[in-house]
C-alpha positions as CSV (number, residue, x, y, z in Angstrom):
1,M,98.8,92.7,112.3
2,T,98.5,89.2,113.8
3,A,98.7,86.0,111.8
4,E,95.2,85.1,111.8
5,A,94.3,88.5,110.2
6,E,97.2,88.0,107.9
7,E,95.7,84.6,106.8
8,R,92.2,85.9,106.4
9,W,93.8,88.8,104.1
10,L,95.8,86.4,102.0
11,A,92.6,84.1,101.6
12,I,90.5,87.2,100.5
13,V,93.0,88.2,97.6
14,A,93.2,84.2,96.7
15,H,89.6,84.1,96.1
16,A,89.4,87.4,94.6
17,T,92.2,86.7,92.0
18,R,91.5,82.7,91.4
19,P,88.9,83.6,88.5
20,F,91.8,85.5,86.6
21,F,93.9,82.3,86.6
22,R,90.8,80.3,85.5
23,Y,89.0,82.5,82.9
24,A,88.7,79.9,80.1
25,R,87.6,77.0,82.7
26,F,83.7,76.8,82.7
27,A,84.1,73.2,84.6
28,G,84.2,72.8,88.0
29,R,82.5,74.6,90.7
30,A,83.2,78.0,92.6
31,S,82.9,78.6,96.1
32,R,80.6,81.3,97.5
33,D,83.7,83.3,98.8
34,E,85.5,83.0,95.5
35,F,82.3,84.4,93.7
36,H,81.6,87.2,96.0
37,W,85.1,88.5,96.6
38,F,85.7,88.4,92.9
39,L,82.5,90.2,92.3
40,L,83.6,92.9,94.7
41,A,87.0,93.2,93.1
42,T,85.4,93.7,89.9
43,L,83.2,96.2,90.9
44,L,86.1,98.3,92.3
45,V,88.0,97.7,88.9
46,L,85.1,99.1,87.2
47,A,84.5,101.9,89.5
48,A,88.4,102.8,89.0
49,G,88.2,102.6,85.3
50,Y,85.2,105.3,85.4
51,A,87.2,107.5,87.9
52,L,90.2,107.5,85.6
53,D,88.1,108.1,82.5
54,W,86.7,111.0,84.4
55,L,89.8,112.3,86.0
56,I,92.1,111.8,82.9
57,L,90.0,111.9,79.7
58,G,87.3,114.2,81.1
59,S,84.5,112.0,80.0
60,S,81.3,111.5,81.9
61,V,79.3,108.4,82.8
62,W,76.8,109.2,80.1
63,T,79.1,109.6,77.1
64,K,80.6,107.2,74.9
65,P,82.8,104.5,76.6
66,D,86.5,105.8,76.7
67,F,89.7,103.7,77.2
68,F,89.9,103.0,80.8
69,R,86.3,101.9,80.9
70,L,86.4,99.6,77.7
71,A,89.6,98.1,78.9
72,S,88.2,97.1,82.2
73,F,85.2,95.6,80.6
74,V,87.0,93.5,78.0
75,L,89.3,92.3,80.7
76,L,87.0,91.5,83.3
77,A,84.1,89.9,81.1
78,P,85.6,86.6,80.5
79,P,86.6,85.9,84.0
80,T,83.2,87.0,85.5
81,L,81.3,85.0,82.7
82,A,83.2,81.7,84.0
83,V,83.3,82.2,87.7
84,T,79.1,83.0,87.3
85,V,79.0,79.6,85.5
86,R,81.1,77.7,87.8
87,R,79.0,79.2,90.7
88,L,75.6,78.3,89.3
89,R,76.7,74.9,88.9
90,D,77.7,75.0,92.5
91,I,74.1,75.7,93.7
92,A,73.0,73.0,91.0
93,A,71.4,75.4,88.7
94,T,71.2,74.0,85.1
95,S,70.4,77.4,83.8
96,P,70.1,81.1,85.0
97,A,66.6,80.8,84.4
98,S,66.3,77.9,86.8
99,T,67.0,80.0,89.8
100,R,64.3,82.4,89.4
101,F,61.8,79.7,90.1
102,P,61.4,77.6,93.2
103,K,61.5,73.8,92.5
104,G,59.1,71.5,93.9
């Protein structure tokens, strides 16, 4: 692996994990890379929770939430909310409704 590729992977990991350290910080802004890499990481963790529930506990997607799905949701909800609020602030949206309608 070249030095450039290694730097890029370290940047991706930093963007994906930064919201976990800033889960209670709603002030400031979130970059586009931080928001998108974190959402990708969140989807992968949620998919892993579903897979673990299905493989270990034998539950299907349509039954009641089991341990791994519920645990992954509870752990990911605060940082997801915080990074979404910071990203909306970065694009100058005052509320989620303001992104639905064009200005001007």
